[in-house]
C-alpha positions as CSV (number, residue, x, y, z in Angstrom):
1,M,-5.0,16.2,-62.1
2,E,-3.9,11.8,-62.2
3,Y,-6.8,10.7,-60.9
4,F,-8.9,12.7,-63.2
5,D,-6.6,11.9,-66.3
6,F,-6.9,7.8,-65.5
7,Y,-10.2,8.1,-65.5
8,D,-9.7,10.4,-68.6
9,I,-12.6,12.4,-67.0
10,P,-12.6,16.1,-67.0
11,V,-11.6,17.6,-63.0
12,S,-14.9,19.1,-62.2
13,F,-15.9,18.9,-58.2
14,L,-19.3,17.2,-59.5
15,I,-18.8,14.6,-61.7
16,D,-21.3,12.0,-63.5
17,E,-20.3,8.9,-60.9
18,K,-22.5,6.6,-62.9
19,E,-19.5,6.9,-65.5
20,L,-16.8,7.3,-63.1
21,K,-18.0,3.6,-61.8
22,K,-17.8,2.3,-65.1
23,Q,-14.3,3.9,-65.8
24,F,-13.3,1.5,-61.9
25,L,-14.8,-2.0,-63.3
26,K,-13.5,-1.1,-67.2
27,K,-9.9,-0.7,-65.3
28,S,-10.9,-3.0,-61.9
29,R,-11.1,-5.6,-65.1
30,A,-7.9,-5.1,-67.6
31,F,-5.8,-4.6,-64.4
32,H,-6.7,-7.6,-61.8
33,P,-4.2,-8.7,-60.7
34,D,-5.0,-12.6,-61.0
35,F,-4.8,-12.3,-64.9
36,F,-1.3,-12.0,-64.8
37,T,0.2,-14.2,-63.0
38,L,2.0,-15.8,-65.7
39,E,3.7,-12.5,-66.8
40,S,7.2,-11.3,-66.1
41,E,7.6,-10.5,-62.3
42,E,8.3,-6.5,-63.6
43,K,5.2,-6.8,-65.4
44,Q,2.5,-8.1,-62.3
45,E,4.8,-5.1,-60.4
46,E,3.1,-2.9,-62.9
47,I,-0.5,-4.4,-62.8
48,L,-0.4,-4.1,-59.0
49,K,0.5,-0.5,-59.1
50,S,-1.9,0.6,-62.3
51,S,-4.3,-1.2,-59.7
52,T,-4.0,0.2,-56.6
53,L,-3.6,3.1,-58.5
54,N,-7.2,2.5,-59.8
55,N,-8.5,1.9,-55.7
56,A,-7.2,5.0,-54.4
57,A,-8.6,6.9,-57.4
58,Y,-11.8,5.7,-56.7
59,K,-11.8,6.4,-53.5
60,V,-11.6,9.8,-53.6
61,L,-13.3,10.5,-56.7
62,K,-16.2,8.6,-55.5
63,D,-16.5,11.3,-52.3
64,F,-17.3,14.6,-52.8
65,D,-15.5,15.6,-49.7
66,L,-12.7,13.7,-50.5
67,R,-13.0,14.6,-54.5
68,M,-13.0,18.1,-53.0
69,K,-10.1,18.0,-50.5
70,Y,-7.8,16.3,-53.6
71,I,-8.7,18.9,-56.3
72,L,-7.8,22.2,-53.4
73,D,-4.2,19.7,-52.8
74,Q,-4.1,19.4,-56.1
75,K,-3.8,23.1,-57.6
76,E,-2.4,23.7,-53.9
77,I,-4.8,25.8,-52.6
78,L,-5.0,24.0,-49.4
79,K,-1.3,24.9,-47.6
80,G,-1.3,21.7,-45.3
81,E,-3.1,20.6,-42.2
82,G,-2.9,23.4,-39.5
83,Q,-2.0,25.5,-42.3
84,D,-5.1,27.1,-43.5
85,K,-6.8,29.0,-41.0
86,L,-10.9,29.4,-40.4
87,D,-12.0,33.0,-40.9
88,Q,-13.2,35.1,-37.4
89,A,-16.5,35.3,-38.4
90,F,-17.1,31.7,-38.6
91,L,-15.2,31.0,-35.3
92,M,-17.3,33.4,-32.9
93,E,-20.4,32.2,-34.9
94,M,-19.6,28.4,-33.5
95,M,-18.2,30.0,-29.4
96,D,-22.1,29.9,-29.0
97,I,-21.9,25.5,-30.7
98,N,-19.0,25.1,-28.5
99,E,-19.9,26.7,-25.2
100,A,-23.6,24.3,-25.7
101,L,-21.5,21.4,-26.5
102,M,-19.3,21.7,-24.0
103,E,-22.0,21.7,-21.4
104,L,-23.9,18.6,-23.3
105,Q,-20.4,16.5,-22.3
106,F,-21.1,17.2,-19.1
107,E,-24.7,16.6,-18.7
108,P,-26.4,14.5,-21.9
109,N,-30.0,15.7,-22.5
110,D,-31.6,14.1,-25.8
111,T,-33.1,16.4,-27.2
112,E,-30.7,19.5,-26.5
113,I,-28.1,17.5,-28.6
114,Q,-31.0,16.8,-31.9
115,K,-31.4,20.7,-31.0
116,L,-27.9,21.3,-31.9
117,L,-27.2,18.9,-34.5
118,S,-30.6,20.4,-36.3
119,Q,-29.0,24.0,-35.6
120,I,-25.3,22.8,-37.4
121,K,-26.7,21.0,-40.1
122,S,-28.7,24.2,-40.9
123,F,-25.7,25.9,-40.7
124,E,-24.5,23.6,-43.4
125,Q,-27.0,24.4,-45.9
126,G,-26.5,28.4,-45.8
127,L,-22.3,27.0,-46.6
128,I,-23.8,25.5,-49.3
129,A,-25.9,27.9,-50.5
130,E,-22.7,30.4,-50.6
131,V,-20.9,28.7,-53.7
132,D,-22.6,26.4,-54.9
133,S,-22.9,28.0,-57.6
134,F,-18.9,27.7,-57.8
135,F,-19.4,23.7,-57.9
136,Q,-21.7,23.4,-61.3
137,K,-19.0,25.6,-63.1
138,D,-16.8,24.4,-65.8
139,F,-13.5,24.0,-63.4
140,N,-11.1,25.8,-65.3
141,S,-12.9,28.9,-65.4
142,L,-12.7,29.7,-61.9
143,S,-11.1,32.9,-60.6
144,L,-8.5,32.6,-57.2
145,D,-11.1,33.6,-55.5
146,Q,-13.9,31.8,-56.0
147,L,-11.1,28.7,-55.2
148,D,-10.3,30.6,-52.2
149,S,-14.5,30.1,-51.2
150,I,-14.6,26.7,-52.2
151,K,-11.3,26.1,-50.0
152,Q,-13.5,27.7,-46.4
153,Y,-16.5,25.6,-47.5
154,Y,-14.3,22.8,-47.2
155,L,-12.4,23.9,-44.2
156,K,-15.6,25.4,-42.4
157,K,-17.5,21.6,-43.3
158,K,-14.4,19.5,-42.2
159,Y,-14.8,21.8,-38.4
160,L,-19.2,21.2,-38.3
161,S,-18.1,17.6,-39.4
162,R,-16.1,17.2,-35.9
163,L,-18.6,19.0,-34.1
164,E,-21.6,16.8,-35.1
165,E,-19.1,13.5,-35.0
166,N,-19.0,14.5,-30.9
167,L,-22.6,15.0,-30.8
168,A,-23.3,11.7,-32.2
169,K,-21.1,10.1,-29.9
170,M,-22.8,11.4,-26.6
171,D,-26.9,11.0,-28.2
172,L,-28.2,7.5,-27.2
173,S,-31.0,7.6,-29.7
174,L,-28.9,7.8,-32.8
C-alpha cells in the first residue's frame, strides 16, 4: 500500500483526513522542486518523483471512492475493468430504473428526473447501510466475505453514479 506507507498512515477505508492533509502539506514543502534547482540532475529527478508521488497519493486518498478503489486494487480484490461482475439481483432491480431513464431521454420531465434521482439516492443509502460497519473495522480484521461485500458496494455505487450522471445531463433544473 504505497500511498498509505508514503504518508505513514494505516490502511483504512476511513482515514483521518486532517492528518492526511497535514502529511501532504509537509511533504509538499519537503519535495518542492523549486528548492532543489541547484542540486544534481539525479537529485532533482528523485525530488520530482517524490513530489509526483505526493500529489498522486493525496488525490487518491482524499477521495473516498478513489481510496476504496485503490485499496481493492492493491489487495487484488478488483479483477479489472469489465472483469468484475455485478450480481444478477442488483441488475434486475436496476431494470426499472434503466427503463425509466430511457423514457426520460425521449421525453424529458424535470419532475420525473428528480423522482428517479431520489430513488437512486435512496438505493445508495441502502447499499451503504449494508457495508458501513465494515468500513469502521480495522482493515486487517476484515474477512474475505466482508471485502467482497465492499467490492460489490463499490461496483454498485459506480453503476448508480453513472445513472445519476446521465440524469444530471438531462435535468435542466440542476
